TORVOMI-54564 format. One record per residue (C-alpha): residue in one letter; residue number from 1; x, y, z. Coordinates in steps of 0.05 Angstrom, whole numbers. Layout:
N
<atom><r>A</r><k>NUM</k><xx>X</xx><yy>Y</yy><zz>Z</zz></atom>
...
This chain:
181
<atom><r>M</r><k>1</k><xx>368</xx><yy>539</yy><zz>-478</zz></atom>
<atom><r>E</r><k>2</k><xx>305</xx><yy>574</yy><zz>-503</zz></atom>
<atom><r>A</r><k>3</k><xx>282</xx><yy>513</yy><zz>-542</zz></atom>
<atom><r>N</r><k>4</k><xx>293</xx><yy>469</yy><zz>-481</zz></atom>
<atom><r>Q</r><k>5</k><xx>253</xx><yy>516</yy><zz>-436</zz></atom>
<atom><r>E</r><k>6</k><xx>198</xx><yy>521</yy><zz>-488</zz></atom>
<atom><r>L</r><k>7</k><xx>192</xx><yy>444</yy><zz>-489</zz></atom>
<atom><r>K</r><k>8</k><xx>188</xx><yy>443</yy><zz>-414</zz></atom>
<atom><r>N</r><k>9</k><xx>134</xx><yy>496</yy><zz>-414</zz></atom>
<atom><r>I</r><k>10</k><xx>93</xx><yy>458</yy><zz>-466</zz></atom>
<atom><r>A</r><k>11</k><xx>100</xx><yy>394</yy><zz>-426</zz></atom>
<atom><r>R</r><k>12</k><xx>78</xx><yy>429</yy><zz>-362</zz></atom>
<atom><r>K</r><k>13</k><xx>17</xx><yy>459</yy><zz>-397</zz></atom>
<atom><r>K</r><k>14</k><xx>-2</xx><yy>391</yy><zz>-424</zz></atom>
<atom><r>L</r><k>15</k><xx>7</xx><yy>359</yy><zz>-356</zz></atom>
<atom><r>A</r><k>16</k><xx>-34</xx><yy>414</yy><zz>-323</zz></atom>
<atom><r>L</r><k>17</k><xx>-94</xx><yy>389</yy><zz>-364</zz></atom>
<atom><r>I</r><k>18</k><xx>-92</xx><yy>321</yy><zz>-329</zz></atom>
<atom><r>L</r><k>19</k><xx>-135</xx><yy>317</yy><zz>-267</zz></atom>
<atom><r>V</r><k>20</k><xx>-99</xx><yy>307</yy><zz>-201</zz></atom>
<atom><r>E</r><k>21</k><xx>-134</xx><yy>240</yy><zz>-191</zz></atom>
<atom><r>E</r><k>22</k><xx>-111</xx><yy>216</yy><zz>-259</zz></atom>
<atom><r>K</r><k>23</k><xx>-39</xx><yy>237</yy><zz>-244</zz></atom>
<atom><r>R</r><k>24</k><xx>-42</xx><yy>201</yy><zz>-177</zz></atom>
<atom><r>E</r><k>25</k><xx>-68</xx><yy>137</yy><zz>-211</zz></atom>
<atom><r>L</r><k>26</k><xx>-13</xx><yy>142</yy><zz>-264</zz></atom>
<atom><r>V</r><k>27</k><xx>42</xx><yy>147</yy><zz>-212</zz></atom>
<atom><r>A</r><k>28</k><xx>12</xx><yy>93</yy><zz>-168</zz></atom>
<atom><r>K</r><k>29</k><xx>4</xx><yy>45</yy><zz>-227</zz></atom>
<atom><r>S</r><k>30</k><xx>76</xx><yy>58</yy><zz>-247</zz></atom>
<atom><r>R</r><k>31</k><xx>97</xx><yy>40</yy><zz>-176</zz></atom>
<atom><r>W</r><k>32</k><xx>58</xx><yy>-25</yy><zz>-179</zz></atom>
<atom><r>T</r><k>33</k><xx>86</xx><yy>-42</yy><zz>-247</zz></atom>
<atom><r>C</r><k>34</k><xx>156</xx><yy>-33</yy><zz>-221</zz></atom>
<atom><r>D</r><k>35</k><xx>140</xx><yy>-74</yy><zz>-159</zz></atom>
<atom><r>S</r><k>36</k><xx>110</xx><yy>-132</yy><zz>-198</zz></atom>
<atom><r>H</r><k>37</k><xx>169</xx><yy>-135</yy><zz>-247</zz></atom>
<atom><r>W</r><k>38</k><xx>218</xx><yy>-130</yy><zz>-189</zz></atom>
<atom><r>M</r><k>39</k><xx>183</xx><yy>-187</yy><zz>-153</zz></atom>
<atom><r>M</r><k>40</k><xx>184</xx><yy>-232</yy><zz>-214</zz></atom>
<atom><r>A</r><k>41</k><xx>257</xx><yy>-216</yy><zz>-228</zz></atom>
<atom><r>M</r><k>42</k><xx>272</xx><yy>-236</yy><zz>-155</zz></atom>
<atom><r>V</r><k>43</k><xx>233</xx><yy>-301</yy><zz>-164</zz></atom>
<atom><r>M</r><k>44</k><xx>270</xx><yy>-318</yy><zz>-229</zz></atom>
<atom><r>N</r><k>45</k><xx>338</xx><yy>-304</yy><zz>-198</zz></atom>
<atom><r>A</r><k>46</k><xx>330</xx><yy>-325</yy><zz>-126</zz></atom>
<atom><r>G</r><k>47</k><xx>267</xx><yy>-367</yy><zz>-119</zz></atom>
<atom><r>W</r><k>48</k><xx>201</xx><yy>-356</yy><zz>-83</zz></atom>
<atom><r>D</r><k>49</k><xx>227</xx><yy>-362</yy><zz>-12</zz></atom>
<atom><r>V</r><k>50</k><xx>279</xx><yy>-307</yy><zz>-20</zz></atom>
<atom><r>A</r><k>51</k><xx>233</xx><yy>-264</yy><zz>-64</zz></atom>
<atom><r>N</r><k>52</k><xx>176</xx><yy>-267</yy><zz>-13</zz></atom>
<atom><r>K</r><k>53</k><xx>223</xx><yy>-250</yy><zz>44</zz></atom>
<atom><r>M</r><k>54</k><xx>254</xx><yy>-192</yy><zz>6</zz></atom>
<atom><r>N</r><k>55</k><xx>185</xx><yy>-167</yy><zz>-16</zz></atom>
<atom><r>L</r><k>56</k><xx>163</xx><yy>-162</yy><zz>57</zz></atom>
<atom><r>Q</r><k>57</k><xx>228</xx><yy>-126</yy><zz>76</zz></atom>
<atom><r>V</r><k>58</k><xx>225</xx><yy>-77</yy><zz>18</zz></atom>
<atom><r>G</r><k>59</k><xx>151</xx><yy>-66</yy><zz>30</zz></atom>
<atom><r>Q</r><k>60</k><xx>164</xx><yy>-50</yy><zz>103</zz></atom>
<atom><r>K</r><k>61</k><xx>220</xx><yy>-1</yy><zz>88</zz></atom>
<atom><r>T</r><k>62</k><xx>181</xx><yy>32</yy><zz>32</zz></atom>
<atom><r>G</r><k>63</k><xx>118</xx><yy>35</yy><zz>74</zz></atom>
<atom><r>K</r><k>64</k><xx>155</xx><yy>70</yy><zz>131</zz></atom>
<atom><r>V</r><k>65</k><xx>185</xx><yy>122</yy><zz>84</zz></atom>
<atom><r>E</r><k>66</k><xx>120</xx><yy>136</yy><zz>48</zz></atom>
<atom><r>M</r><k>67</k><xx>81</xx><yy>144</yy><zz>113</zz></atom>
<atom><r>L</r><k>68</k><xx>133</xx><yy>191</yy><zz>141</zz></atom>
<atom><r>R</r><k>69</k><xx>128</xx><yy>232</yy><zz>78</zz></atom>
<atom><r>L</r><k>70</k><xx>52</xx><yy>232</yy><zz>80</zz></atom>
<atom><r>M</r><k>71</k><xx>51</xx><yy>253</yy><zz>153</zz></atom>
<atom><r>K</r><k>72</k><xx>99</xx><yy>309</yy><zz>137</zz></atom>
<atom><r>V</r><k>73</k><xx>58</xx><yy>334</yy><zz>79</zz></atom>
<atom><r>L</r><k>74</k><xx>-5</xx><yy>331</yy><zz>121</zz></atom>
<atom><r>G</r><k>75</k><xx>30</xx><yy>366</yy><zz>179</zz></atom>
<atom><r>L</r><k>76</k><xx>14</xx><yy>308</yy><zz>226</zz></atom>
<atom><r>E</r><k>77</k><xx>54</xx><yy>273</yy><zz>279</zz></atom>
<atom><r>K</r><k>78</k><xx>43</xx><yy>203</yy><zz>306</zz></atom>
<atom><r>P</r><k>79</k><xx>-31</xx><yy>190</yy><zz>319</zz></atom>
<atom><r>K</r><k>80</k><xx>-56</xx><yy>202</yy><zz>390</zz></atom>
<atom><r>N</r><k>81</k><xx>-120</xx><yy>161</yy><zz>384</zz></atom>
<atom><r>E</r><k>82</k><xx>-157</xx><yy>111</yy><zz>342</zz></atom>
<atom><r>K</r><k>83</k><xx>-191</xx><yy>163</yy><zz>299</zz></atom>
<atom><r>E</r><k>84</k><xx>-124</xx><yy>195</yy><zz>279</zz></atom>
<atom><r>F</r><k>85</k><xx>-95</xx><yy>126</yy><zz>266</zz></atom>
<atom><r>M</r><k>86</k><xx>-151</xx><yy>105</yy><zz>220</zz></atom>
<atom><r>M</r><k>87</k><xx>-149</xx><yy>173</yy><zz>185</zz></atom>
<atom><r>L</r><k>88</k><xx>-75</xx><yy>162</yy><zz>170</zz></atom>
<atom><r>V</r><k>89</k><xx>-86</xx><yy>91</yy><zz>145</zz></atom>
<atom><r>A</r><k>90</k><xx>-143</xx><yy>115</yy><zz>101</zz></atom>
<atom><r>S</r><k>91</k><xx>-101</xx><yy>173</yy><zz>75</zz></atom>
<atom><r>A</r><k>92</k><xx>-44</xx><yy>125</yy><zz>58</zz></atom>
<atom><r>M</r><k>93</k><xx>-92</xx><yy>78</yy><zz>22</zz></atom>
<atom><r>E</r><k>94</k><xx>-121</xx><yy>136</yy><zz>-18</zz></atom>
<atom><r>T</r><k>95</k><xx>-52</xx><yy>162</yy><zz>-34</zz></atom>
<atom><r>F</r><k>96</k><xx>-11</xx><yy>100</yy><zz>-49</zz></atom>
<atom><r>I</r><k>97</k><xx>-62</xx><yy>48</yy><zz>-72</zz></atom>
<atom><r>T</r><k>98</k><xx>-98</xx><yy>55</yy><zz>-139</zz></atom>
<atom><r>R</r><k>99</k><xx>-174</xx><yy>51</yy><zz>-137</zz></atom>
<atom><r>D</r><k>100</k><xx>-181</xx><yy>6</yy><zz>-197</zz></atom>
<atom><r>Y</r><k>101</k><xx>-128</xx><yy>-42</yy><zz>-170</zz></atom>
<atom><r>F</r><k>102</k><xx>-159</xx><yy>-48</yy><zz>-100</zz></atom>
<atom><r>D</r><k>103</k><xx>-229</xx><yy>-49</yy><zz>-72</zz></atom>
<atom><r>Y</r><k>104</k><xx>-226</xx><yy>-42</yy><zz>4</zz></atom>
<atom><r>E</r><k>105</k><xx>-263</xx><yy>-15</yy><zz>64</zz></atom>
<atom><r>F</r><k>106</k><xx>-254</xx><yy>-10</yy><zz>139</zz></atom>
<atom><r>K</r><k>107</k><xx>-305</xx><yy>-29</yy><zz>192</zz></atom>
<atom><r>L</r><k>108</k><xx>-304</xx><yy>-16</yy><zz>266</zz></atom>
<atom><r>L</r><k>109</k><xx>-318</xx><yy>-82</yy><zz>302</zz></atom>
<atom><r>S</r><k>110</k><xx>-312</xx><yy>-55</yy><zz>373</zz></atom>
<atom><r>P</r><k>111</k><xx>-272</xx><yy>0</yy><zz>408</zz></atom>
<atom><r>G</r><k>112</k><xx>-199</xx><yy>-15</yy><zz>392</zz></atom>
<atom><r>K</r><k>113</k><xx>-215</xx><yy>-68</yy><zz>340</zz></atom>
<atom><r>W</r><k>114</k><xx>-222</xx><yy>-55</yy><zz>265</zz></atom>
<atom><r>V</r><k>115</k><xx>-225</xx><yy>-99</yy><zz>204</zz></atom>
<atom><r>G</r><k>116</k><xx>-197</xx><yy>-82</yy><zz>136</zz></atom>
<atom><r>I</r><k>117</k><xx>-235</xx><yy>-116</yy><zz>80</zz></atom>
<atom><r>V</r><k>118</k><xx>-203</xx><yy>-124</yy><zz>12</zz></atom>
<atom><r>K</r><k>119</k><xx>-251</xx><yy>-148</yy><zz>-41</zz></atom>
<atom><r>Q</r><k>120</k><xx>-203</xx><yy>-139</yy><zz>-100</zz></atom>
<atom><r>C</r><k>121</k><xx>-127</xx><yy>-140</yy><zz>-97</zz></atom>
<atom><r>Y</r><k>122</k><xx>-82</xx><yy>-125</yy><zz>-156</zz></atom>
<atom><r>A</r><k>123</k><xx>-25</xx><yy>-169</yy><zz>-131</zz></atom>
<atom><r>Y</r><k>124</k><xx>-70</xx><yy>-228</yy><zz>-119</zz></atom>
<atom><r>T</r><k>125</k><xx>-104</xx><yy>-219</yy><zz>-187</zz></atom>
<atom><r>K</r><k>126</k><xx>-36</xx><yy>-218</yy><zz>-222</zz></atom>
<atom><r>V</r><k>127</k><xx>-6</xx><yy>-278</yy><zz>-186</zz></atom>
<atom><r>R</r><k>128</k><xx>-70</xx><yy>-317</yy><zz>-196</zz></atom>
<atom><r>S</r><k>129</k><xx>-70</xx><yy>-300</yy><zz>-271</zz></atom>
<atom><r>I</r><k>130</k><xx>-1</xx><yy>-332</yy><zz>-279</zz></atom>
<atom><r>N</r><k>131</k><xx>-19</xx><yy>-390</yy><zz>-232</zz></atom>
<atom><r>V</r><k>132</k><xx>33</xx><yy>-375</yy><zz>-178</zz></atom>
<atom><r>D</r><k>133</k><xx>-15</xx><yy>-354</yy><zz>-122</zz></atom>
<atom><r>K</r><k>134</k><xx>4</xx><yy>-416</yy><zz>-82</zz></atom>
<atom><r>D</r><k>135</k><xx>76</xx><yy>-391</yy><zz>-79</zz></atom>
<atom><r>Y</r><k>136</k><xx>65</xx><yy>-317</yy><zz>-68</zz></atom>
<atom><r>E</r><k>137</k><xx>63</xx><yy>-286</yy><zz>2</zz></atom>
<atom><r>C</r><k>138</k><xx>25</xx><yy>-221</yy><zz>7</zz></atom>
<atom><r>G</r><k>139</k><xx>72</xx><yy>-162</yy><zz>12</zz></atom>
<atom><r>C</r><k>140</k><xx>19</xx><yy>-115</yy><zz>39</zz></atom>
<atom><r>F</r><k>141</k><xx>34</xx><yy>-139</yy><zz>110</zz></atom>
<atom><r>G</r><k>142</k><xx>104</xx><yy>-111</yy><zz>104</zz></atom>
<atom><r>M</r><k>143</k><xx>79</xx><yy>-45</yy><zz>75</zz></atom>
<atom><r>R</r><k>144</k><xx>30</xx><yy>-35</yy><zz>132</zz></atom>
<atom><r>Q</r><k>145</k><xx>82</xx><yy>-53</yy><zz>185</zz></atom>
<atom><r>G</r><k>146</k><xx>124</xx><yy>3</yy><zz>155</zz></atom>
<atom><r>W</r><k>147</k><xx>65</xx><yy>50</yy><zz>162</zz></atom>
<atom><r>Y</r><k>148</k><xx>57</xx><yy>30</yy><zz>235</zz></atom>
<atom><r>Q</r><k>149</k><xx>131</xx><yy>40</yy><zz>248</zz></atom>
<atom><r>A</r><k>150</k><xx>128</xx><yy>110</yy><zz>220</zz></atom>
<atom><r>M</r><k>151</k><xx>69</xx><yy>124</yy><zz>266</zz></atom>
<atom><r>E</r><k>152</k><xx>111</xx><yy>95</yy><zz>324</zz></atom>
<atom><r>L</r><k>153</k><xx>57</xx><yy>43</yy><zz>339</zz></atom>
<atom><r>E</r><k>154</k><xx>58</xx><yy>-31</yy><zz>350</zz></atom>
<atom><r>V</r><k>155</k><xx>-3</xx><yy>-58</yy><zz>316</zz></atom>
<atom><r>K</r><k>156</k><xx>-28</xx><yy>-130</yy><zz>318</zz></atom>
<atom><r>E</r><k>157</k><xx>-57</xx><yy>-155</yy><zz>253</zz></atom>
<atom><r>N</r><k>158</k><xx>-95</xx><yy>-221</yy><zz>246</zz></atom>
<atom><r>L</r><k>159</k><xx>-112</xx><yy>-248</yy><zz>177</zz></atom>
<atom><r>V</r><k>160</k><xx>-181</xx><yy>-278</yy><zz>184</zz></atom>
<atom><r>K</r><k>161</k><xx>-199</xx><yy>-290</yy><zz>111</zz></atom>
<atom><r>C</r><k>162</k><xx>-155</xx><yy>-289</yy><zz>49</zz></atom>
<atom><r>L</r><k>163</k><xx>-168</xx><yy>-288</yy><zz>-26</zz></atom>
<atom><r>K</r><k>164</k><xx>-109</xx><yy>-335</yy><zz>-34</zz></atom>
<atom><r>D</r><k>165</k><xx>-145</xx><yy>-386</yy><zz>9</zz></atom>
<atom><r>G</r><k>166</k><xx>-207</xx><yy>-384</yy><zz>-35</zz></atom>
<atom><r>D</r><k>167</k><xx>-246</xx><yy>-335</yy><zz>8</zz></atom>
<atom><r>S</r><k>168</k><xx>-287</xx><yy>-282</yy><zz>-27</zz></atom>
<atom><r>Q</r><k>169</k><xx>-246</xx><yy>-227</yy><zz>6</zz></atom>
<atom><r>C</r><k>170</k><xx>-188</xx><yy>-214</yy><zz>52</zz></atom>
<atom><r>E</r><k>171</k><xx>-205</xx><yy>-193</yy><zz>123</zz></atom>
<atom><r>I</r><k>172</k><xx>-149</xx><yy>-166</yy><zz>167</zz></atom>
<atom><r>E</r><k>173</k><xx>-166</xx><yy>-151</yy><zz>239</zz></atom>
<atom><r>V</r><k>174</k><xx>-127</xx><yy>-94</yy><zz>271</zz></atom>
<atom><r>E</r><k>175</k><xx>-128</xx><yy>-91</yy><zz>347</zz></atom>
<atom><r>N</r><k>176</k><xx>-90</xx><yy>-75</yy><zz>411</zz></atom>
<atom><r>L</r><k>177</k><xx>-74</xx><yy>-4</yy><zz>390</zz></atom>
<atom><r>A</r><k>178</k><xx>-37</xx><yy>31</yy><zz>447</zz></atom>
<atom><r>F</r><k>179</k><xx>-28</xx><yy>106</yy><zz>441</zz></atom>
<atom><r>S</r><k>180</k><xx>21</xx><yy>144</yy><zz>483</zz></atom>
<atom><r>L</r><k>181</k><xx>10</xx><yy>217</yy><zz>498</zz></atom>
């Protein structure tokens, strides 16, 4: 038992030397690696139609759970206004999405209407690199729907521009936010 505990202590000391941001990136990248391998296994075994459908479903369920966990850790309940909503979305992006895999920003268009701009997307980069971007449906819509479910909000998203369509960036408008008190 002593040798086992000593190994654990050495491992913990080594891990303590890694910056929190580096640990977060490591875990997030592992998640994305698992997700991309899962998706391709689904494609190989069930085809693109089933894989895309399943990806949206899994993304939605995972998104809901991860947002509920994040809200719990932050000590927050469902957002009561637009500012709280956008803070939760930004917190989720900063927690679950790796910086070097995604380049994104949010812009307020008018009260109650935001646009999320994605200039670089890991999933799109990968599917384009293996020339299957015409078959792939973006799973991020499922993930965000799960986030919104956890926040107990119905959110309307409108894809205005898309990297897959040859645009220089994705633009996703978010509007019609209705908050209950």
